[in-house]
VEXKOLFI-381138 format. One record per residue (C-alpha): residue number from 1; residue in one letter; x, y, z. Coordinates in steps of 0.5 Angstrom, whole numbers, plus 500, padded with zeros to 3 digits. Example, Ala and Ser with C-alpha at 12.3 -4.5 7.8 and 13.67 -1.06 7.14 Angstrom:
<rec i="1" aa="A" c1="525" c2="491" c3="516"/>
<rec i="2" aa="S" c1="527" c2="498" c3="514"/>
//
This chain:
<rec i="1" aa="X" c1="500" c2="500" c3="500"/>
<rec i="2" aa="X" c1="502" c2="507" c3="499"/>
<rec i="3" aa="X" c1="504" c2="511" c3="505"/>
<rec i="4" aa="X" c1="500" c2="517" c3="505"/>
<rec i="5" aa="X" c1="504" c2="519" c3="511"/>
<rec i="6" aa="X" c1="509" c2="522" c3="507"/>
<rec i="7" aa="X" c1="507" c2="526" c3="501"/>
<rec i="8" aa="X" c1="510" c2="523" c3="494"/>
<rec i="9" aa="X" c1="513" c2="528" c3="490"/>
<rec i="10" aa="X" c1="510" c2="529" c3="483"/>
<rec i="11" aa="X" c1="512" c2="532" c3="477"/>
<rec i="12" aa="X" c1="511" c2="540" c3="477"/>
<rec i="13" aa="X" c1="504" c2="542" c3="475"/>
<rec i="14" aa="X" c1="505" c2="549" c3="475"/>
<rec i="15" aa="X" c1="511" c2="554" c3="476"/>
<rec i="16" aa="X" c1="510" c2="559" c3="481"/>
<rec i="17" aa="X" c1="505" c2="558" c3="487"/>
<rec i="18" aa="X" c1="504" c2="565" c3="491"/>
<rec i="19" aa="X" c1="500" c2="564" c3="498"/>
<rec i="20" aa="X" c1="498" c2="571" c3="501"/>
<rec i="21" aa="X" c1="497" c2="570" c3="509"/>
<rec i="22" aa="X" c1="502" c2="565" c3="512"/>
<rec i="23" aa="X" c1="497" c2="563" c3="518"/>
<rec i="24" aa="X" c1="495" c2="555" c3="519"/>
<rec i="25" aa="X" c1="491" c2="554" c3="513"/>
<rec i="26" aa="X" c1="496" c2="558" c3="508"/>
<rec i="27" aa="X" c1="502" c2="556" c3="511"/>
<rec i="28" aa="X" c1="500" c2="548" c3="511"/>
<rec i="29" aa="X" c1="497" c2="549" c3="504"/>
<rec i="30" aa="X" c1="504" c2="552" c3="502"/>
<rec i="31" aa="X" c1="508" c2="547" c3="506"/>
<rec i="32" aa="X" c1="504" c2="541" c3="503"/>
<rec i="33" aa="X" c1="505" c2="543" c3="496"/>
<rec i="34" aa="X" c1="512" c2="545" c3="496"/>
<rec i="35" aa="X" c1="513" c2="538" c3="499"/>
<rec i="36" aa="X" c1="509" c2="535" c3="494"/>
<rec i="37" aa="X" c1="513" c2="537" c3="488"/>
<rec i="38" aa="X" c1="507" c2="540" c3="484"/>
<rec i="39" aa="X" c1="510" c2="547" c3="484"/>
<rec i="40" aa="X" c1="517" c2="549" c3="481"/>
<rec i="41" aa="X" c1="517" c2="555" c3="487"/>
<rec i="42" aa="X" c1="513" c2="557" c3="493"/>
<rec i="43" aa="X" c1="513" c2="564" c3="495"/>
<rec i="44" aa="X" c1="510" c2="567" c3="501"/>
<rec i="45" aa="X" c1="507" c2="573" c3="503"/>
<rec i="46" aa="X" c1="505" c2="576" c3="510"/>
<rec i="47" aa="X" c1="504" c2="583" c3="513"/>
<rec i="48" aa="X" c1="508" c2="580" c3="519"/>
<rec i="49" aa="X" c1="516" c2="580" c3="519"/>
<rec i="50" aa="X" c1="517" c2="574" c3="524"/>
<rec i="51" aa="X" c1="512" c2="570" c3="520"/>
<rec i="52" aa="X" c1="516" c2="571" c3="514"/>
<rec i="53" aa="X" c1="522" c2="569" c3="517"/>
<rec i="54" aa="X" c1="519" c2="563" c3="520"/>
<rec i="55" aa="X" c1="516" c2="561" c3="513"/>
<rec i="56" aa="X" c1="523" c2="560" c3="510"/>
<rec i="57" aa="X" c1="526" c2="557" c3="516"/>
<rec i="58" aa="X" c1="521" c2="552" c3="517"/>
<rec i="59" aa="X" c1="521" c2="550" c3="510"/>
<rec i="60" aa="X" c1="514" c2="552" c3="508"/>
<rec i="61" aa="X" c1="516" c2="557" c3="502"/>
<rec i="62" aa="X" c1="522" c2="558" c3="498"/>
<rec i="63" aa="X" c1="522" c2="565" c3="499"/>
<rec i="64" aa="X" c1="518" c2="571" c3="502"/>
<rec i="65" aa="X" c1="516" c2="578" c3="499"/>
<rec i="66" aa="X" c1="513" c2="584" c3="502"/>
<rec i="67" aa="X" c1="511" c2="587" c3="495"/>
<rec i="68" aa="X" c1="505" c2="585" c3="493"/>
<rec i="69" aa="X" c1="506" c2="586" c3="485"/>
<rec i="70" aa="X" c1="513" c2="583" c3="486"/>
<rec i="71" aa="X" c1="510" c2="577" c3="489"/>
<rec i="72" aa="X" c1="505" c2="576" c3="484"/>
<rec i="73" aa="X" c1="509" c2="577" c3="478"/>
<rec i="74" aa="X" c1="509" c2="571" c3="474"/>
<rec i="75" aa="X" c1="505" c2="567" c3="479"/>
<rec i="76" aa="X" c1="501" c2="561" c3="476"/>
<rec i="77" aa="X" c1="496" c2="560" c3="482"/>
<rec i="78" aa="X" c1="495" c2="565" c3="488"/>
<rec i="79" aa="X" c1="492" c2="563" c3="494"/>
<rec i="80" aa="X" c1="489" c2="568" c3="498"/>
<rec i="81" aa="X" c1="489" c2="566" c3="506"/>
<rec i="82" aa="X" c1="487" c2="572" c3="509"/>
<rec i="83" aa="X" c1="481" c2="574" c3="514"/>
<rec i="84" aa="X" c1="475" c2="574" c3="511"/>
<rec i="85" aa="X" c1="474" c2="582" c3="512"/>
<rec i="86" aa="X" c1="481" c2="583" c3="510"/>
<rec i="87" aa="X" c1="479" c2="580" c3="503"/>
<rec i="88" aa="X" c1="476" c2="586" c3="500"/>
<rec i="89" aa="X" c1="482" c2="591" c3="501"/>
<rec i="90" aa="X" c1="487" c2="585" c3="498"/>
<rec i="91" aa="X" c1="482" c2="584" c3="492"/>
<rec i="92" aa="X" c1="482" c2="591" c3="491"/>
<rec i="93" aa="X" c1="490" c2="591" c3="491"/>
<rec i="94" aa="X" c1="490" c2="585" c3="486"/>
<rec i="95" aa="X" c1="485" c2="588" c3="481"/>
<rec i="96" aa="X" c1="490" c2="594" c3="480"/>
<rec i="97" aa="X" c1="496" c2="589" c3="478"/>
<rec i="98" aa="X" c1="497" c2="585" c3="472"/>
<rec i="99" aa="X" c1="496" c2="578" c3="474"/>
<rec i="100" aa="X" c1="497" c2="575" c3="467"/>
<rec i="101" aa="X" c1="493" c2="568" c3="467"/>
<rec i="102" aa="X" c1="494" c2="567" c3="474"/>
<rec i="103" aa="X" c1="489" c2="563" c3="478"/>
<rec i="104" aa="X" c1="486" c2="566" c3="484"/>
<rec i="105" aa="X" c1="483" c2="562" c3="489"/>
<rec i="106" aa="X" c1="482" c2="563" c3="497"/>
<rec i="107" aa="X" c1="480" c2="559" c3="503"/>
<rec i="108" aa="X" c1="475" c2="563" c3="507"/>
<rec i="109" aa="X" c1="470" c2="560" c3="511"/>
<rec i="110" aa="X" c1="465" c2="565" c3="508"/>
<rec i="111" aa="X" c1="464" c2="565" c3="500"/>
<rec i="112" aa="X" c1="458" c2="570" c3="499"/>
<rec i="113" aa="X" c1="462" c2="576" c3="501"/>
<rec i="114" aa="X" c1="468" c2="574" c3="498"/>
<rec i="115" aa="X" c1="465" c2="573" c3="491"/>
<rec i="116" aa="X" c1="461" c2="580" c3="492"/>
<rec i="117" aa="X" c1="468" c2="583" c3="493"/>
<rec i="118" aa="X" c1="471" c2="580" c3="487"/>
<rec i="119" aa="X" c1="465" c2="581" c3="483"/>
<rec i="120" aa="X" c1="466" c2="589" c3="484"/>
<rec i="121" aa="X" c1="474" c2="589" c3="484"/>
<rec i="122" aa="X" c1="474" c2="585" c3="477"/>
<rec i="123" aa="X" c1="468" c2="588" c3="474"/>
<rec i="124" aa="X" c1="465" c2="581" c3="474"/>
<rec i="125" aa="X" c1="471" c2="578" c3="470"/>
<rec i="126" aa="X" c1="472" c2="572" c3="474"/>
<rec i="127" aa="X" c1="474" c2="566" c3="469"/>
<rec i="128" aa="X" c1="480" c2="565" c3="473"/>
<rec i="129" aa="X" c1="477" c2="565" c3="480"/>
<rec i="130" aa="X" c1="476" c2="559" c3="484"/>
<rec i="131" aa="X" c1="473" c2="560" c3="491"/>
<rec i="132" aa="X" c1="474" c2="555" c3="496"/>
<rec i="133" aa="X" c1="474" c2="553" c3="503"/>
<rec i="134" aa="X" c1="478" c2="547" c3="507"/>
<rec i="135" aa="X" c1="473" c2="544" c3="513"/>
<rec i="136" aa="X" c1="479" c2="544" c3="518"/>
<rec i="137" aa="X" c1="482" c2="548" c3="523"/>
<rec i="138" aa="X" c1="486" c2="548" c3="530"/>
<rec i="139" aa="X" c1="486" c2="552" c3="536"/>
<rec i="140" aa="X" c1="493" c2="553" c3="534"/>
<rec i="141" aa="X" c1="495" c2="558" c3="529"/>
<rec i="142" aa="X" c1="500" c2="561" c3="526"/>
<rec i="143" aa="X" c1="506" c2="559" c3="521"/>
<rec i="144" aa="X" c1="509" c2="555" c3="527"/>
<rec i="145" aa="X" c1="503" c2="550" c3="527"/>
<rec i="146" aa="X" c1="503" c2="549" c3="519"/>
<rec i="147" aa="X" c1="502" c2="542" c3="517"/>
<rec i="148" aa="X" c1="503" c2="539" c3="511"/>
<rec i="149" aa="X" c1="498" c2="533" c3="513"/>
<rec i="150" aa="X" c1="493" c2="538" c3="515"/>
<rec i="151" aa="X" c1="488" c2="537" c3="510"/>
<rec i="152" aa="X" c1="488" c2="529" c3="509"/>
<rec i="153" aa="X" c1="482" c2="526" c3="509"/>
<rec i="154" aa="X" c1="478" c2="533" c3="510"/>
<rec i="155" aa="X" c1="473" c2="536" c3="506"/>
<rec i="156" aa="X" c1="475" c2="542" c3="502"/>
<rec i="157" aa="X" c1="469" c2="545" c3="498"/>
<rec i="158" aa="X" c1="470" c2="549" c3="492"/>
<rec i="159" aa="X" c1="464" c2="554" c3="490"/>
<rec i="160" aa="X" c1="466" c2="555" c3="482"/>
<rec i="161" aa="X" c1="462" c2="561" c3="479"/>
<rec i="162" aa="X" c1="458" c2="561" c3="472"/>
<rec i="163" aa="X" c1="464" c2="564" c3="469"/>
<rec i="164" aa="X" c1="469" c2="560" c3="472"/>
<rec i="165" aa="X" c1="474" c2="557" c3="467"/>
<rec i="166" aa="X" c1="474" c2="549" c3="468"/>
<rec i="167" aa="X" c1="481" c2="549" c3="467"/>
<rec i="168" aa="X" c1="482" c2="553" c3="472"/>
<rec i="169" aa="X" c1="477" c2="549" c3="477"/>
<rec i="170" aa="X" c1="481" c2="543" c3="475"/>
<rec i="171" aa="X" c1="488" c2="546" c3="477"/>
<rec i="172" aa="X" c1="485" c2="548" c3="484"/>
<rec i="173" aa="X" c1="482" c2="541" c3="485"/>
<rec i="174" aa="X" c1="488" c2="537" c3="483"/>
<rec i="175" aa="X" c1="492" c2="542" c3="488"/>
<rec i="176" aa="X" c1="487" c2="540" c3="494"/>
<rec i="177" aa="X" c1="487" c2="533" c3="492"/>
<rec i="178" aa="X" c1="495" c2="532" c3="492"/>
<rec i="179" aa="X" c1="494" c2="534" c3="499"/>
<rec i="180" aa="X" c1="490" c2="529" c3="501"/>
<rec i="181" aa="X" c1="483" c2="533" c3="501"/>
<rec i="182" aa="X" c1="476" c2="530" c3="499"/>
<rec i="183" aa="X" c1="474" c2="535" c3="494"/>
<rec i="184" aa="X" c1="467" c2="537" c3="493"/>
<rec i="185" aa="X" c1="463" c2="542" c3="489"/>
<rec i="186" aa="X" c1="457" c2="547" c3="492"/>
<rec i="187" aa="X" c1="454" c2="553" c3="490"/>
<rec i="188" aa="X" c1="456" c2="559" c3="494"/>
<rec i="189" aa="X" c1="449" c2="561" c3="498"/>
<rec i="190" aa="X" c1="448" c2="553" c3="500"/>
<rec i="191" aa="X" c1="455" c2="553" c3="503"/>
<rec i="192" aa="X" c1="454" c2="559" c3="507"/>
<rec i="193" aa="X" c1="448" c2="556" c3="510"/>
<rec i="194" aa="X" c1="451" c2="550" c3="511"/>
<rec i="195" aa="X" c1="457" c2="552" c3="515"/>
<rec i="196" aa="X" c1="453" c2="557" c3="519"/>
<rec i="197" aa="X" c1="449" c2="551" c3="522"/>
<rec i="198" aa="X" c1="455" c2="546" c3="522"/>
<rec i="199" aa="X" c1="461" c2="551" c3="524"/>
<rec i="200" aa="X" c1="459" c2="558" c3="525"/>
<rec i="201" aa="X" c1="453" c2="557" c3="530"/>
<rec i="202" aa="X" c1="457" c2="552" c3="534"/>
<rec i="203" aa="X" c1="463" c2="557" c3="535"/>
<rec i="204" aa="X" c1="458" c2="563" c3="537"/>
<rec i="205" aa="X" c1="455" c2="558" c3="542"/>
<rec i="206" aa="X" c1="462" c2="556" c3="545"/>
<rec i="207" aa="X" c1="464" c2="563" c3="546"/>
<rec i="208" aa="X" c1="458" c2="566" c3="549"/>
<rec i="209" aa="X" c1="457" c2="560" c3="554"/>
<rec i="210" aa="X" c1="464" c2="561" c3="556"/>
<rec i="211" aa="X" c1="464" c2="569" c3="556"/>
<rec i="212" aa="X" c1="457" c2="568" c3="561"/>
<rec i="213" aa="X" c1="461" c2="563" c3="565"/>
<rec i="214" aa="X" c1="467" c2="568" c3="566"/>
<rec i="215" aa="X" c1="463" c2="574" c3="568"/>
<rec i="216" aa="X" c1="460" c2="570" c3="574"/>
<rec i="217" aa="X" c1="463" c2="571" c3="581"/>
<rec i="218" aa="X" c1="463" c2="563" c3="582"/>
<rec i="219" aa="X" c1="468" c2="563" c3="576"/>
<rec i="220" aa="X" c1="474" c2="559" c3="580"/>
<rec i="221" aa="X" c1="469" c2="554" c3="583"/>
<rec i="222" aa="X" c1="466" c2="552" c3="576"/>
<rec i="223" aa="X" c1="472" c2="551" c3="572"/>
<rec i="224" aa="X" c1="476" c2="548" c3="578"/>
<rec i="225" aa="X" c1="470" c2="543" c3="579"/>
<rec i="226" aa="X" c1="469" c2="542" c3="571"/>
<rec i="227" aa="X" c1="468" c2="535" c3="568"/>
<rec i="228" aa="X" c1="470" c2="533" c3="561"/>
<rec i="229" aa="X" c1="463" c2="535" c3="559"/>
<rec i="230" aa="X" c1="465" c2="542" c3="560"/>
<rec i="231" aa="X" c1="472" c2="542" c3="556"/>
<rec i="232" aa="X" c1="469" c2="538" c3="550"/>
<rec i="233" aa="X" c1="463" c2="543" c3="549"/>
<rec i="234" aa="X" c1="468" c2="549" c3="550"/>
<rec i="235" aa="X" c1="474" c2="547" c3="547"/>
<rec i="236" aa="X" c1="473" c2="551" c3="540"/>
<rec i="237" aa="X" c1="472" c2="558" c3="545"/>
<rec i="238" aa="X" c1="480" c2="557" c3="544"/>
<rec i="239" aa="X" c1="479" c2="559" c3="537"/>
<rec i="240" aa="X" c1="482" c2="566" c3="534"/>
<rec i="241" aa="X" c1="477" c2="571" c3="537"/>
<rec i="242" aa="X" c1="479" c2="576" c3="531"/>
<rec i="243" aa="X" c1="478" c2="571" c3="526"/>
<rec i="244" aa="X" c1="471" c2="569" c3="528"/>
<rec i="245" aa="X" c1="469" c2="576" c3="529"/>
<rec i="246" aa="X" c1="470" c2="577" c3="522"/>
<rec i="247" aa="X" c1="466" c2="570" c3="520"/>
<rec i="248" aa="X" c1="460" c2="572" c3="524"/>
<rec i="249" aa="X" c1="460" c2="579" c3="521"/>
<rec i="250" aa="X" c1="461" c2="576" c3="514"/>
<rec i="251" aa="X" c1="456" c2="571" c3="514"/>
<rec i="252" aa="X" c1="451" c2="575" c3="518"/>
<rec i="253" aa="X" c1="445" c2="573" c3="515"/>
<rec i="254" aa="X" c1="446" c2="566" c3="515"/>
<rec i="255" aa="X" c1="448" c2="566" c3="522"/>
<rec i="256" aa="X" c1="442" c2="570" c3="524"/>
<rec i="257" aa="X" c1="438" c2="565" c3="521"/>
<rec i="258" aa="X" c1="441" c2="559" c3="524"/>
<rec i="259" aa="X" c1="441" c2="563" c3="531"/>
<rec i="260" aa="X" c1="434" c2="564" c3="531"/>
<rec i="261" aa="X" c1="432" c2="557" c3="529"/>
<rec i="262" aa="X" c1="436" c2="555" c3="535"/>
<rec i="263" aa="X" c1="433" c2="560" c3="540"/>
<rec i="264" aa="X" c1="426" c2="557" c3="538"/>
<rec i="265" aa="X" c1="429" c2="550" c3="540"/>
<rec i="266" aa="X" c1="432" c2="553" c3="546"/>
<rec i="267" aa="X" c1="426" c2="556" c3="548"/>
<rec i="268" aa="X" c1="422" c2="550" c3="547"/>
<rec i="269" aa="X" c1="427" c2="546" c3="551"/>
<rec i="270" aa="X" c1="426" c2="551" c3="557"/>
<rec i="271" aa="X" c1="419" c2="551" c3="557"/>
<rec i="272" aa="X" c1="419" c2="543" c3="558"/>
<rec i="273" aa="X" c1="424" c2="544" c3="564"/>
<rec i="274" aa="X" c1="419" c2="549" c3="567"/>
<rec i="275" aa="X" c1="413" c2="545" c3="566"/>
<rec i="276" aa="X" c1="416" c2="539" c3="568"/>
<rec i="277" aa="X" c1="415" c2="536" c3="561"/>
<rec i="278" aa="X" c1="419" c2="529" c3="562"/>
<rec i="279" aa="X" c1="416" c2="526" c3="555"/>
<rec i="280" aa="X" c1="419" c2="532" c3="551"/>
<rec i="281" aa="X" c1="425" c2="533" c3="555"/>
<rec i="282" aa="X" c1="426" c2="525" c3="553"/>
<rec i="283" aa="X" c1="424" c2="526" c3="546"/>
<rec i="284" aa="X" c1="429" c2="531" c3="545"/>
<rec i="285" aa="X" c1="435" c2="528" c3="549"/>
<rec i="286" aa="X" c1="434" c2="521" c3="545"/>
<rec i="287" aa="X" c1="434" c2="525" c3="538"/>
<rec i="288" aa="X" c1="440" c2="528" c3="540"/>
<rec i="289" aa="X" c1="444" c2="522" c3="542"/>
<rec i="290" aa="X" c1="442" c2="518" c3="536"/>
<rec i="291" aa="X" c1="444" c2="524" c3="531"/>
<rec i="292" aa="X" c1="451" c2="524" c3="535"/>
<rec i="293" aa="X" c1="452" c2="517" c3="535"/>
<rec i="294" aa="X" c1="451" c2="517" c3="527"/>
<rec i="295" aa="X" c1="456" c2="523" c3="527"/>
<rec i="296" aa="X" c1="461" c2="519" c3="531"/>
<rec i="297" aa="X" c1="460" c2="513" c3="526"/>
<rec i="298" aa="X" c1="462" c2="517" c3="520"/>
<rec i="299" aa="X" c1="468" c2="520" c3="524"/>
<rec i="300" aa="X" c1="470" c2="513" c3="526"/>
<rec i="301" aa="X" c1="469" c2="511" c3="519"/>
<rec i="302" aa="X" c1="474" c2="516" c3="517"/>
<rec i="303" aa="X" c1="479" c2="515" c3="522"/>
<rec i="304" aa="X" c1="479" c2="508" c3="520"/>
<rec i="305" aa="X" c1="480" c2="509" c3="512"/>
<rec i="306" aa="X" c1="486" c2="514" c3="515"/>
<rec i="307" aa="X" c1="489" c2="509" c3="519"/>
<rec i="308" aa="X" c1="488" c2="503" c3="514"/>
<rec i="309" aa="X" c1="492" c2="507" c3="508"/>
//
């Protein structure tokens, strides 16, 4: 069997890959593709000087640039791995640069706002733009956490537009597949609705719950005597606050819709507790347990496939 714990070098498919934003996702994307041999050269760009130095030192990129035009000169693929609310400024700057035939793609967890900004910046000339989103993350961030194995066996959703060049889409698809990702396609609007429910709402609830606990006078006792359930539920509240603030704002409508639906369900659960409706409480808990077991089986199956490779 092929050892998928080590990326197998491939013949170069593109000349120059540029990754703008050397955090966990951008750094892992760059590092994995540099190691794969699919790119002749991987160039990084980041506003933080220390991140640029570490990216070279850790072998994430071949070199870094501080000038956007210089970094993108001759690029075949440009990966945009900056926070979603920083995308508007970046796309505006890129629109004023001669990018040649470079393919633009991104890793933002909200697609509607990125597409809207791209349409405005490039006057709807989006044939070489392939929006994307890897469904993976970690509480650890920054270039130090970059990992070429990060995307293996995780889903990457591409949301091509009507104008997207099939050849550009095929290149981006191949790059993600080379990193071991499971690539799927989805419409922009559906992506944002699905992610609002499966990712954005859980993070919102975790942040709110931990903040609510932190404001109480009994905070020491609550955390001192907390069991594993509290740790499991609140783990994702360790995520980057700035990034998640941007996500909540960028996907405002879908997040509000998901939150309003949840608040309705929460109100019904509260009413059942208040009125002593044990049948309703048991029904909710049973359905939730069955749904969780189904989800756990999916995770176990994915882990089995990963370990068997």
